[in-house]
FIFI-157363 format. One line per 5 residues: number of its first residue (from 1); their letters; for each residue x, y, z of N, C-alpha, C. Coordinates in Angstrom, 3 decimals, padded with zeros to 6 digits. Example, Ala and Ser with C-alpha at 12.3 -4.5 7.8 and 13.67 -1.06 7.14 Angstrom:
REM residues 2
1 = as = 013.190 -005.690 007.800 012.300 -004.500 007.800 013.200 -003.300 007.800  012.850 -002.250 007.080 013.670 -001.060 007.140 012.900 000.030 007.870;
REM end
This chain:
REM residues 182
1 = mnilk = -060.479 025.754 075.515 -060.434 025.410 076.921 -059.000 025.551 077.094  -058.391 026.595 078.547 -057.599 027.526 079.481 -056.685 025.771 079.261  -055.797 026.396 078.997 -054.143 025.672 079.530 -053.095 025.884 080.568  -053.446 024.549 081.894 -051.628 025.090 082.236 -050.727 024.251 082.351  -049.788 024.374 082.334 -048.857 023.884 081.782 -047.775 023.871 083.182;
6 = iftya = -047.100 022.526 083.637 -046.322 022.983 084.777 -045.075 021.907 084.499  -044.094 023.011 084.458 -042.406 022.573 084.243 -041.572 022.455 085.541  -040.666 021.636 086.019 -040.035 022.270 086.765 -038.044 022.144 086.217  -037.478 022.815 087.009 -036.188 022.397 086.079 -035.006 022.234 087.137  -034.837 021.219 087.554 -033.634 020.640 088.133 -032.454 019.906 087.022;
11 = gcsqd = -031.466 020.569 087.887 -030.104 020.207 087.295 -030.208 021.080 086.331  -030.711 022.206 086.071 -030.155 023.038 084.708 -028.731 023.469 084.238  -028.556 023.200 083.022 -027.528 022.929 082.828 -027.238 025.084 082.724  -026.509 025.563 082.646 -025.781 027.200 082.660 -026.747 027.771 081.387  -026.838 027.154 079.785 -027.189 027.832 078.515 -028.914 027.487 078.698;
16 = ywdhi = -029.524 026.646 079.738 -030.427 026.524 079.780 -030.873 027.606 080.586  -030.443 028.027 081.422 -030.144 029.063 082.951 -030.847 030.171 082.004  -029.462 030.857 080.937 -029.665 030.968 080.100 -030.950 031.449 079.300  -031.407 030.188 078.278 -032.588 030.688 077.441 -033.407 030.330 078.821  -033.715 030.589 079.453 -035.641 030.336 081.177 -035.467 032.067 080.891;
21 = mtyps = -033.900 032.598 081.444 -034.143 033.797 081.718 -034.456 035.131 080.453  -034.115 034.026 079.678 -034.510 035.049 078.325 -035.897 035.068 077.780  -035.918 034.050 077.598 -036.994 033.430 077.037 -038.693 034.477 076.899  -038.616 034.658 078.417 -040.126 035.974 078.816 -039.850 037.247 077.865  -038.757 037.359 077.302 -038.673 038.674 076.438 -038.141 038.309 075.381;
26 = nedsv = -038.507 037.184 074.807 -037.826 037.004 073.291 -038.977 037.538 071.907  -038.768 037.029 071.153 -039.927 038.026 069.708 -041.213 037.959 069.934  -041.613 037.173 070.509 -043.203 036.759 070.717 -043.752 037.560 072.098  -042.785 038.062 072.967 -043.107 038.933 073.621 -043.828 040.166 073.479  -044.898 040.475 074.694 -046.219 041.473 074.278 -045.430 042.002 075.790;
31 = avkgy = -045.060 041.617 076.700 -044.361 042.247 078.515 -043.783 041.360 079.555  -042.717 041.646 079.961 -042.093 041.076 080.819 -042.360 042.114 081.575  -042.198 040.915 083.065 -042.995 041.493 084.542 -042.264 040.432 085.731  -041.635 041.461 086.260 -040.710 040.608 087.668 -041.419 040.791 089.094  -041.669 040.157 089.647 -041.954 040.674 091.269 -040.605 039.496 092.153;
36 = gvdds = -040.047 040.853 092.471 -039.081 040.739 093.360 -037.876 040.357 092.465  -037.530 040.122 091.052 -036.435 040.291 090.404 -035.943 041.474 089.479  -035.652 041.579 088.811 -035.149 042.659 087.938 -035.437 042.082 086.266  -036.549 042.635 085.578 -037.469 041.991 084.369 -036.699 042.902 083.365  -035.381 043.536 083.337 -035.217 044.536 082.615 -033.496 044.176 081.690;
41 = npena = -033.258 042.667 083.317 -031.648 041.989 082.648 -031.532 040.533 082.725  -031.704 040.082 082.148 -031.749 038.533 082.559 -030.809 038.194 083.562  -030.248 038.558 083.307 -028.456 038.053 083.965 -028.732 038.045 085.423  -029.047 039.295 085.977 -029.545 040.149 087.402 -031.058 039.102 087.950  -031.717 039.410 087.541 -032.874 038.425 087.662 -032.527 036.818 087.582;
46 = erqfk = -030.995 035.338 086.940 -030.657 034.593 087.410 -029.837 035.027 088.839  -029.244 036.053 089.036 -028.682 036.686 090.239 -029.477 036.748 091.441  -030.939 037.025 090.973 -031.907 036.407 092.269 -031.793 035.095 092.210  -032.676 034.813 091.643 -033.200 033.431 091.425 -031.438 032.496 092.463  -030.740 032.497 092.075 -030.156 031.338 092.357 -029.395 032.039 094.104;
51 = ataey = -029.398 032.974 094.357 -028.980 034.455 095.182 -029.664 033.479 096.356  -031.157 033.627 096.143 -032.103 032.814 096.953 -032.273 031.877 097.634  -031.861 030.876 096.290 -031.455 029.927 096.811 -031.130 029.730 097.721  -029.459 029.693 097.030 -028.343 029.871 098.001 -028.285 030.226 099.390  -029.227 031.264 099.763 -029.253 031.784 101.378 -029.994 030.628 101.904;
56 = ygner = -030.910 030.253 101.538 -030.980 029.009 102.081 -031.086 027.534 102.042  -029.347 026.941 101.409 -029.172 026.126 101.563 -030.183 024.703 100.607  -030.796 025.310 099.272 -031.575 025.392 098.276 -031.243 025.312 096.770  -029.626 025.478 097.270 -029.079 025.741 095.615 -028.670 024.551 094.216  -028.960 023.284 095.741 -028.804 021.463 095.044 -030.339 021.363 094.691;
61 = knhln = -031.452 021.566 094.960 -032.760 021.574 094.379 -032.676 022.414 093.077  -034.432 021.849 092.227 -035.237 022.682 092.038 -035.332 023.892 092.109  -034.931 024.776 090.972 -035.005 026.338 091.532 -036.466 026.354 090.719  -036.865 026.379 089.668 -037.870 026.751 089.207 -039.104 026.190 088.926  -040.285 026.738 089.128 -041.349 026.283 088.352 -042.085 027.254 087.721;
66 = qymis = -041.932 026.456 086.349 -042.635 027.106 085.059 -044.282 027.019 085.428  -045.121 028.391 085.516 -045.985 027.718 085.018 -047.121 028.581 083.207  -047.261 027.851 082.904 -047.026 028.302 081.684 -048.272 028.403 080.990  -049.385 029.439 081.549 -050.472 029.639 080.562 -051.119 030.342 079.312  -052.137 029.281 078.365 -052.286 029.378 077.165 -054.486 029.889 077.631;
71 = ftret = -054.276 030.784 076.992 -055.811 031.528 076.715 -056.505 031.100 076.004  -057.401 030.822 076.189 -058.709 030.877 074.827 -058.717 032.122 074.611  -058.906 033.147 073.067 -059.326 034.025 073.028 -061.141 034.504 073.592  -061.173 033.099 074.159 -062.870 034.227 074.679 -062.433 034.446 075.786  -061.413 033.695 076.926 -060.792 034.244 077.603 -060.582 035.801 077.646;
76 = apdae = -059.605 035.338 076.869 -058.337 037.058 076.813 -058.505 037.013 075.704  -058.959 038.012 075.057 -059.099 038.963 073.695 -058.471 039.670 074.236  -056.980 039.772 074.371 -056.510 041.416 074.430 -055.538 040.820 075.283  -054.211 041.320 074.804 -053.652 041.812 076.090 -054.107 041.716 077.408  -054.228 043.306 077.567 -054.836 043.646 078.979 -055.717 042.590 079.773;
81 = tamai = -056.394 042.328 079.419 -057.667 040.571 080.221 -055.964 039.455 080.463  -055.187 039.619 079.102 -054.565 038.277 079.727 -053.109 038.950 080.932  -053.068 039.683 081.237 -052.039 040.199 082.891 -053.389 040.042 083.541  -054.488 040.681 083.508 -055.027 041.099 084.242 -055.403 039.692 084.527  -055.399 038.538 084.138 -056.119 037.624 085.106 -054.260 036.930 085.450;
86 = neefl = -053.852 037.007 084.402 -052.221 036.526 085.287 -051.759 036.810 086.500  -052.055 038.338 087.229 -052.220 038.712 088.092 -052.813 037.931 089.075  -053.598 037.888 088.294 -054.780 037.393 090.493 -054.527 035.602 090.163  -053.905 034.981 088.604 -053.723 033.812 089.265 -052.283 033.970 089.830  -051.192 034.519 090.247 -050.105 034.915 091.278 -050.493 035.671 092.046;
91 = kplkd = -050.992 035.594 091.865 -051.817 036.550 093.741 -050.857 035.670 095.062  -051.366 034.369 095.170 -051.589 033.526 096.107 -049.481 033.604 096.417  -048.706 033.764 095.404 -047.042 033.251 094.917 -046.530 034.817 095.527  -047.096 035.838 094.590 -046.144 037.109 094.746 -045.627 037.495 095.711  -045.649 037.416 097.140 -045.039 037.822 098.306 -044.351 036.580 098.767;
96 = dhlil = -044.234 035.232 098.516 -042.966 034.521 099.074 -042.368 034.096 097.943  -042.342 034.273 097.055 -042.004 033.802 095.882 -040.836 034.406 094.703  -039.851 035.022 093.713 -039.640 035.485 092.758 -040.003 035.391 091.835  -040.401 035.795 091.033 -041.483 034.850 089.891 -040.870 036.357 088.519  -040.983 035.878 087.442 -040.300 036.495 086.245 -040.986 036.129 085.195;
101 = agqhk = -042.087 036.441 085.021 -042.918 036.223 083.657 -043.431 037.250 082.678  -043.274 036.196 081.175 -043.200 037.005 080.241 -044.577 036.497 079.519  -045.286 037.672 078.960 -046.615 036.922 077.874 -045.949 037.197 076.809  -046.756 036.760 075.767 -046.592 036.036 074.514 -048.028 036.123 073.231  -047.302 036.910 072.584 -048.742 036.723 071.762 -048.338 036.132 069.874;
106 = khtes = -048.718 034.660 069.670 -048.311 033.818 069.059 -049.857 033.429 068.900  -050.533 033.570 067.099 -051.627 033.583 067.181 -051.618 031.891 066.731  -052.583 030.487 067.669 -052.244 029.458 067.385 -053.969 029.251 067.619  -054.539 028.177 066.778 -055.617 027.368 066.028 -057.076 027.824 067.531  -056.725 027.953 068.650 -057.550 028.472 069.167 -056.930 029.813 070.858;
111 = sdyhf = -055.671 030.124 069.842 -054.809 031.283 071.585 -054.260 032.022 070.443  -054.337 033.292 071.762 -053.245 034.578 070.696 -052.504 035.137 071.619  -052.795 034.610 073.426 -051.553 035.092 074.387 -051.467 033.994 075.095  -050.293 033.561 076.162 -049.536 033.042 077.109 -049.155 033.586 077.311  -048.271 033.175 078.331 -047.606 033.515 080.036 -046.852 031.720 079.970;
116 = hnyvs = -045.649 032.798 080.792 -043.709 031.667 080.814 -044.291 032.336 082.445  -045.074 031.902 083.648 -044.381 032.783 084.834 -043.305 031.878 085.404  -041.977 031.978 085.339 -040.777 031.448 086.354 -040.538 031.836 087.349  -041.611 030.616 088.498 -041.518 030.883 090.051 -040.324 030.843 090.564  -039.433 030.879 091.847 -038.881 030.698 092.435 -039.125 029.086 093.769;
121 = ttnlr = -038.676 028.095 093.704 -039.491 027.229 094.736 -038.494 027.355 095.301  -038.064 028.963 096.074 -037.565 028.887 097.255 -038.292 030.047 098.049  -038.899 029.886 098.978 -039.555 030.732 099.882 -038.945 031.428 100.580  -038.733 033.425 099.499 -038.483 033.974 100.706 -038.897 034.533 102.057  -039.617 034.033 103.005 -040.118 034.227 103.584 -038.806 033.014 104.906;
126 = ngkml = -039.555 031.984 104.373 -039.038 031.142 105.336 -037.893 029.492 105.007  -037.831 030.192 103.711 -036.845 028.774 103.127 -037.679 027.549 102.121  -038.809 027.298 102.809 -039.458 025.705 102.365 -039.788 026.001 100.829  -039.505 024.867 100.498 -039.886 025.069 098.912 -040.994 024.115 098.665  -040.908 024.974 097.104 -042.532 025.192 096.459 -042.600 024.174 095.675;
131 = hakne = -043.230 023.067 096.477 -042.860 021.470 094.903 -043.442 021.285 094.314  -043.602 021.112 092.976 -044.477 020.721 092.013 -045.790 019.066 092.391  -045.986 019.168 093.413 -046.548 018.248 093.750 -048.016 018.191 093.479  -049.120 017.511 093.312 -050.359 017.959 093.426 -050.975 018.812 094.769  -050.612 018.641 095.646 -051.284 018.797 096.793 -051.083 020.778 095.919;
136 = nnfpm = -049.998 021.027 095.500 -049.821 023.022 095.242 -050.253 022.544 093.587  -050.258 022.497 092.726 -050.384 022.006 091.568 -052.384 022.242 091.339  -052.381 020.918 091.268 -054.313 021.340 092.230 -054.914 022.690 092.404  -055.109 023.321 093.604 -055.071 024.361 093.698 -054.717 024.953 092.634  -053.144 025.484 091.861 -053.866 026.561 091.241 -054.261 026.362 090.326;
141 = aqrla = -054.466 025.377 089.086 -054.970 024.979 088.313 -056.984 024.918 088.325  -056.747 025.291 089.798 -058.453 025.367 090.061 -058.530 026.623 090.283  -057.734 027.580 090.738 -057.589 028.467 090.568 -057.877 029.855 089.427  -056.663 029.314 088.365 -056.881 029.595 087.911 -059.224 029.610 086.560  -058.889 028.310 087.104 -060.011 028.248 086.125 -061.978 028.481 086.848;
146 = nitqq = -061.409 029.561 088.761 -062.273 029.496 088.880 -062.159 030.940 088.569  -060.784 031.932 088.570 -060.969 033.397 087.850 -061.260 033.593 086.533  -061.004 032.350 085.662 -061.312 033.378 083.955 -063.218 032.284 084.101  -063.402 031.133 084.498 -064.710 030.767 084.672 -064.878 030.000 083.620  -064.170 028.693 083.268 -063.956 028.359 082.598 -062.841 027.090 082.529;
151 = kvllq = -063.238 025.679 082.071 -062.187 025.050 082.415 -061.095 025.271 081.507  -059.814 024.058 082.310 -058.635 024.528 082.742 -057.932 022.839 082.496  -057.708 022.677 081.831 -056.183 021.798 081.251 -054.943 021.962 081.693  -054.929 020.657 082.955 -054.025 020.832 083.798 -053.109 020.003 082.926  -051.998 020.271 082.785 -050.449 019.761 082.174 -049.343 019.534 082.851;
156 = igddi = -048.724 017.957 083.113 -047.454 018.312 084.719 -046.337 018.094 083.347  -045.624 018.649 082.616 -044.866 017.609 081.937 -045.224 017.992 080.705  -043.594 017.511 079.529 -044.824 017.127 078.441 -044.281 015.609 078.461  -045.238 015.465 077.058 -045.014 013.935 076.509 -043.624 013.641 076.269  -042.672 012.388 076.317 -041.329 012.293 076.344 -041.639 010.634 075.629;
161 = ptdgn = -040.664 010.273 074.302 -040.394 009.859 073.638 -039.478 008.415 074.391  -039.969 006.837 074.638 -038.926 006.275 075.368 -038.291 005.464 074.683  -038.650 004.626 074.457 -037.959 003.123 073.424 -038.785 003.126 072.326  -037.821 003.059 071.281 -039.406 002.696 069.837 -039.913 003.169 070.178  -041.409 003.145 069.985 -042.775 003.721 069.679 -043.279 003.915 070.439;
166 = nvkka = -043.167 004.073 071.941 -043.343 004.275 073.413 -042.855 005.414 073.613  -044.185 006.374 074.301 -044.278 007.463 075.025 -044.998 007.887 076.060  -043.705 008.409 077.152 -044.994 008.026 078.038 -045.098 009.313 078.240  -046.773 009.657 078.325 -047.329 010.591 078.737 -047.158 011.712 079.927  -047.613 012.782 079.978 -047.733 013.495 080.804 -048.749 013.637 081.008;
171 = frkvf = -048.969 013.846 082.008 -050.049 013.664 083.299 -050.765 015.213 083.651  -052.692 015.161 082.825 -053.560 015.339 082.259 -054.658 015.470 083.379  -055.313 016.366 083.516 -056.243 016.760 084.017 -057.080 017.462 084.223  -057.995 018.032 083.929 -059.475 019.008 083.603 -059.448 019.995 084.873  -059.837 020.909 085.322 -060.336 021.110 086.156 -061.451 022.257 085.938;
176 = kpqki = -062.895 021.729 086.245 -063.924 022.757 086.056 -064.088 024.619 087.101  -064.870 025.146 086.268 -064.583 026.811 087.112 -065.833 025.897 088.816  -065.493 026.787 089.766 -066.758 026.436 091.027 -067.049 027.709 091.045  -068.500 027.798 091.643 -069.078 029.554 091.531 -068.208 029.915 092.967  -068.033 031.172 092.852 -067.268 031.973 093.637 -068.404 032.451 094.809;
181 = ke = -067.905 032.346 096.515 -069.259 032.611 097.086 -068.332 034.553 097.931  -069.899 035.121 096.838 -069.504 036.911 097.096 -070.245 036.716 098.792;
REM end
């Protein structure tokens, strides 16, 4: 099953910004692509994300949503297929949001390719925020299921240890592909 994990980054320290901006091009990187941001210079990309938020008065709000997609081998047997699916997945966001996408190759039990898509939460055209709420997350998960024609597990956040042996579980939901009308 393909996996879509969504994370938010409110109140990031500078060290964490540095990590986020360089992570797409780490040692597992196959490709890095910027939509409205400099994909060859992490410092420039960070400035672009922050300047967009500041222009609209959103600098104290969550700057980024990460859409991390892990493809099964059946879905994305090669880097080109993974890139094409990711491009199609990002279409509804590309015109209105800055995006830094990093494609990684890392062999796991069921996957070789995954993406880290860092999406500016500030809309470039009107300054409205893209909140990581179900009204936004569910359509993106359904979109991925429809594109791949495979089930998608949506996970929002990570499991977080609380006190003792307790764990706050991340939200999870499976989306099934819908027939695409022609």
